[in-house]
C-alpha positions as CSV (number, residue, x, y, z in Angstrom):
1,M,-1.7,3.0,31.9
2,N,1.2,5.4,31.7
3,R,1.2,9.0,30.3
4,G,3.1,7.9,27.1
5,F,0.3,5.4,26.2
6,W,-2.4,8.0,26.5
7,S,-0.4,10.5,24.5
8,A,-0.2,8.0,21.8
9,V,-4.0,7.4,22.0
10,A,-4.5,11.2,21.6
11,A,-2.3,11.0,18.5
12,V,-4.6,8.4,17.1
13,A,-7.6,10.6,17.7
14,L,-5.9,13.4,15.9
15,V,-5.0,11.2,12.9
16,V,-8.6,9.9,12.7
17,A,-10.0,13.4,13.0
18,L,-7.7,14.8,10.3
19,A,-7.7,11.8,8.0
20,P,-10.8,12.8,5.9
21,A,-9.1,16.1,5.0
22,A,-5.8,14.6,4.2
23,A,-7.1,11.4,2.5
24,A,-7.3,12.9,-0.9
25,D,-3.7,11.8,-1.4
26,G,-4.0,8.6,0.8
27,D,-0.5,9.0,2.2
28,P,-0.3,7.5,5.7
29,A,3.0,9.2,6.8
30,S,1.6,12.6,6.0
31,D,-1.3,11.9,8.3
32,Y,0.7,10.3,11.2
33,L,3.6,12.8,11.2
34,I,1.2,15.7,11.9
35,G,1.4,14.8,15.6
36,Q,4.3,12.4,15.9
37,K,8.0,12.4,15.0
38,V,8.6,8.9,13.7
39,F,6.4,6.9,11.2
40,Y,6.8,3.2,10.7
41,S,4.4,0.6,9.3
42,F,2.5,-2.1,11.1
43,D,4.4,-4.9,9.5
44,A,7.9,-3.4,9.4
45,G,9.1,-6.1,11.9
46,I,11.1,-3.6,14.0
47,P,12.2,-4.9,17.4
48,A,11.2,-2.6,20.2
49,S,14.8,-1.9,21.3
50,N,15.7,-0.7,17.8
51,A,12.6,1.4,17.6
52,Q,13.4,2.9,21.0
53,R,16.9,3.8,19.9
54,L,15.5,5.7,16.8
55,Q,12.9,7.5,18.9
56,T,15.4,8.5,21.5
57,M,17.8,9.8,18.8
58,V,15.0,11.8,17.2
59,A,13.9,13.2,20.5
60,N,17.5,14.1,21.5
61,A,18.0,15.9,18.1
62,N,14.8,17.9,18.4
63,R,15.7,18.8,22.0
64,A,19.2,19.9,21.0
65,G,17.7,22.3,18.4
66,F,17.8,20.1,15.3
67,P,14.2,19.6,14.3
68,I,13.6,16.4,12.4
69,R,10.9,13.9,11.7
70,V,11.5,10.4,10.2
71,A,9.5,8.0,8.1
72,L,10.6,4.4,7.7
73,I,9.2,3.0,4.4
74,R,9.6,-0.7,3.9
75,R,7.1,-1.5,1.1
76,N,4.6,0.1,-1.3
77,S,1.7,-0.1,1.0
78,D,3.4,2.3,3.4
79,L,3.0,5.0,0.8
80,G,-0.7,4.7,0.2
81,A,-1.7,6.5,-3.0
82,A,1.9,7.6,-3.4
83,Y,3.1,4.0,-4.0
84,Q,4.8,5.0,-7.2
85,L,7.5,6.8,-5.1
86,M,8.7,3.5,-3.6
87,G,12.4,3.3,-4.3
88,E,12.7,7.1,-4.6
89,P,13.5,8.3,-1.1
90,Q,14.6,11.8,-2.1
91,K,11.5,12.4,-4.2
92,Y,9.3,11.1,-1.4
93,A,11.1,13.3,1.2
94,Q,10.2,16.4,-0.9
95,F,6.7,15.1,-1.5
96,L,6.1,14.5,2.2
97,G,7.6,17.9,3.0
98,Q,5.1,19.6,0.8
99,E,2.3,17.6,2.3
100,L,3.2,18.8,5.8
101,L,3.9,22.4,5.0
102,F,0.7,23.6,6.8
103,V,2.0,22.2,10.2
104,Y,5.7,21.5,9.8
105,R,8.5,23.1,7.7
106,K,11.7,21.6,9.1
107,G,13.7,18.5,8.3
108,I,12.2,15.2,7.1
109,L,14.2,12.1,6.8
110,I,13.0,9.1,4.7
111,V,14.6,5.7,5.1
112,M,13.8,3.1,2.4
113,P,15.5,-0.3,1.8
114,N,17.5,1.2,-1.0
115,G,18.6,4.4,0.8
116,F,17.7,7.8,2.2
117,G,16.1,11.1,1.3
118,Y,16.1,14.4,3.2
119,A,14.2,17.6,2.7
120,V,13.6,20.8,4.5
121,N,10.5,22.8,3.7
122,G,9.8,20.3,1.0
123,K,13.2,21.1,-0.8
124,P,16.4,19.0,-1.1
125,V,19.5,19.9,1.0
126,P,22.7,19.2,-1.0
127,Q,24.8,19.0,2.2
128,A,22.6,16.3,3.6
129,K,23.0,14.1,0.6
130,R,26.8,14.1,1.1
131,E,26.3,13.2,4.8
132,L,24.0,10.3,4.1
133,A,26.0,9.0,1.2
134,G,28.4,7.2,3.6
135,I,25.7,5.1,5.2
136,A,24.9,1.7,3.6
137,A,21.4,1.1,2.3
138,P,19.7,-0.9,5.1
139,G,17.8,-3.4,2.9
140,N,14.4,-4.8,3.9
141,D,15.2,-5.9,7.4
142,G,13.1,-4.0,10.0
143,A,15.9,-3.7,12.6
144,R,18.4,-2.5,10.0
145,L,15.9,0.0,8.7
146,A,15.5,1.5,12.2
147,D,19.2,1.5,12.9
148,A,20.0,3.2,9.6
149,G,17.5,5.9,10.5
150,T,19.2,6.3,13.9
151,L,22.6,6.7,12.4
152,A,21.3,9.0,9.7
153,V,19.7,11.4,12.2
154,Q,23.0,11.4,14.1
155,R,25.0,12.3,10.9
156,L,22.6,15.0,9.9
157,A,22.5,16.5,13.4
158,R,26.4,16.5,13.6
159,A,26.6,18.3,10.2
160,S,24.5,21.0,11.8
161,G,26.7,21.4,14.8
162,H,24.9,19.0,17.2
163,D,27.3,16.1,18.1
164,L,24.9,13.6,19.7
165,P,25.9,10.1,20.9
166,L,24.1,7.0,19.6
167,P,21.5,5.9,22.2
168,T,22.1,2.7,24.1
169,T,19.8,-0.2,23.3
170,S,16.9,-0.4,25.7
171,D,13.4,-1.8,25.7
172,N,10.4,-0.6,27.6
173,S,6.6,-0.6,27.7
174,V,6.3,2.9,26.4
175,T,7.9,1.9,23.1
176,S,5.7,-1.1,22.8
177,D,2.6,1.0,23.4
178,R,3.7,3.6,20.8
179,I,4.4,0.9,18.2
180,K,0.9,-0.6,18.8
181,I,-0.8,2.7,18.8
182,G,1.2,3.9,15.8
183,A,0.1,0.8,13.9
184,I,-3.6,1.5,14.7
185,A,-3.2,5.1,13.6
186,V,-1.7,4.2,10.3
187,T,-4.3,1.5,9.7
188,A,-7.1,4.0,10.5
189,A,-5.6,6.6,8.1
190,V,-5.3,4.0,5.3
191,I,-8.8,2.8,5.7
192,V,-10.2,6.3,5.6
193,A,-8.0,7.1,2.6
194,A,-9.2,4.0,0.8
195,A,-12.8,4.9,1.4
196,M,-12.3,8.4,0.1
197,L,-10.6,7.1,-3.0
198,V,-13.5,4.7,-3.7
199,R,-16.0,7.5,-3.2
200,R,-14.1,9.7,-5.6
201,S,-13.9,7.0,-8.2
202,R,-17.6,6.3,-8.0
203,K,-18.4,10.0,-8.5
204,A,-16.1,10.1,-11.5
205,A,-17.5,7.0,-13.1
206,P,-19.8,7.7,-16.1
207,R,-23.5,7.2,-15.6
């Protein structure tokens, strides 16, 4: 298989290795974004071409000098133990930023059906809120969720002096491989997190 596939496999290994340490909060995105730049859930229903556009935009932004990582959150289960932050993209952006401080301190974009959140170093960025205000909430459709993320990255990069074009729609096997491996990574992290939470609850139960 191609190099992209094996890179994704390596990312899975990293997630599984680090999951026990991170599983105290059971937040899948904080595990996955340690080694990858885009998080999306297994059942987001994102067409490969839309996922490719988002990944290309994120890669181009980082290459241009605008570091950013993106999490597409479609439902409560994507948040793991942080499920109470569903519908609160800005709060979750700051929460996720704090979770990743030990490996990453730059921009994090959250895309939820009801809107966007953006944080740097776990803190809000007022200018970013103004830039994102002009983009319509994507709703629950997977393709629109990904496209909204692509447009949001472009707007944020432009506000920082990086005028990047929207990528053309394309589909390839690398994208499909990454989607599949990403799903496995997220599932592995969630399973480990659930096991840790059950273990903690058993220890806390009165005897």
